C-alpha positions in Angstrom: -68.7 145.7 124.5 -67.0 143.6 121.8 -66.3 140.8 124.3 -69.9 140.7 125.4 -71.2 140.5 121.8 -68.6 137.7 121.1 -69.8 135.8 124.2 -73.3 136.0 123.0 -72.5 134.9 119.5 -70.5 132.0 120.7 -73.2 131.0 123.2 -75.9 131.0 120.6 -73.7 129.1 118.2 -73.0 126.5 121.0 -76.8 126.2 121.8 -77.7 125.7 118.1 -75.1 122.9 117.6 -76.2 121.0 120.7 -79.8 121.4 119.7 -79.5 119.5 116.5 -79.6 115.7 116.1 -77.2 114.7 113.4 -77.1 111.1 112.0 -74.1 109.4 113.7 -74.1 106.0 112.2 -76.1 103.7 109.8 -76.3 100.0 108.9 -75.4 99.3 106.5 -72.6 102.0 106.7 -72.6 104.8 104.3 -70.7 103.8 101.0 -70.3 100.3 102.2 -70.7 97.2 99.9 -72.6 94.1 101.3 -73.1 90.6 99.9 -76.8 90.4 100.5 -79.7 92.7 100.8 -80.3 93.6 104.5 -83.8 93.1 106.0 -83.7 96.6 107.6 -81.8 99.7 107.7 -80.6 101.2 111.0 -80.2 104.9 111.7 -78.5 106.0 114.9 -78.9 109.9 115.7 -77.0 111.9 118.2 -80.3 113.0 119.8 -83.9 112.0 119.4 -85.6 112.7 116.1 -89.1 111.6 114.7 -88.8 110.5 111.2 -91.4 111.7 108.9 -90.2 110.1 105.5 -87.6 107.6 104.3 -87.3 106.9 100.7 -85.1 103.9 99.1 -84.0 104.1 95.6 -82.2 101.1 93.9 -80.1 102.2 91.0 -82.3 103.7 88.3 -85.6 102.4 89.6 -88.1 104.8 91.2 -87.8 105.4 94.9 -90.2 103.7 97.3 -91.4 105.1 100.6 -90.4 102.9 103.5 -92.8 101.8 106.2 -92.3 104.0 109.4 -95.1 102.6 111.5 -92.6 101.4 114.3 -90.8 104.7 114.1 -93.6 107.3 114.9 -91.9 108.3 118.3 -88.9 110.7 119.0 -86.0 108.1 119.2 -82.2 108.2 118.7 -82.3 104.7 117.0 -84.6 103.8 114.2 -84.8 100.4 112.6 -86.8 100.4 109.3 -87.7 97.3 107.3 -86.8 97.4 103.6 -88.2 95.2 100.7 -85.8 93.0 98.8 -84.9 94.7 95.6 -81.9 92.7 94.6 -78.4 93.9 93.9 -77.4 97.4 92.9 -76.6 100.8 94.4 -79.1 102.0 97.1 -79.7 105.5 98.2 -81.7 106.2 101.6 -82.9 109.5 101.8 -84.6 110.6 105.3 -86.5 113.5 106.7 -87.4 114.1 110.2 -88.2 116.5 113.1 -85.8 117.0 116.0 -87.0 117.2 119.6 -86.1 120.9 119.4 -88.5 121.4 116.5 -86.0 121.7 113.7 -86.5 119.8 110.4 -83.6 117.6 109.5 -82.8 115.7 106.5 -80.1 113.7 105.0 -79.0 110.6 103.0 -76.8 107.7 103.0 -76.1 105.0 100.4 -74.7 101.4 100.0 -74.2 98.8 97.5 -75.5 95.1 97.3 -73.4 92.7 95.2 
């Protein structure tokens, strides 16, 4: 009986881990230092996700919502234009919906010298 229960728990855990779509890479890379402000940020997810909100904050300035018009579909790669805000430390916070229906969120940051 214990073996069956263990097999069910492991199976459910494996299914749940496959279902989610973690952020695999970003450009600029998380915690990187770049010499000039990028024209866009790139988010690459393991599986497809539909972004619902992306906010960019520069140092102590208020955050701004980024334009997601070109990112309304379920995609694994999202390119989002960013306005020039000069040098400083940037934080990108994102929220989305995985194709499996799970709400996802995360963040990454970079510095512009």
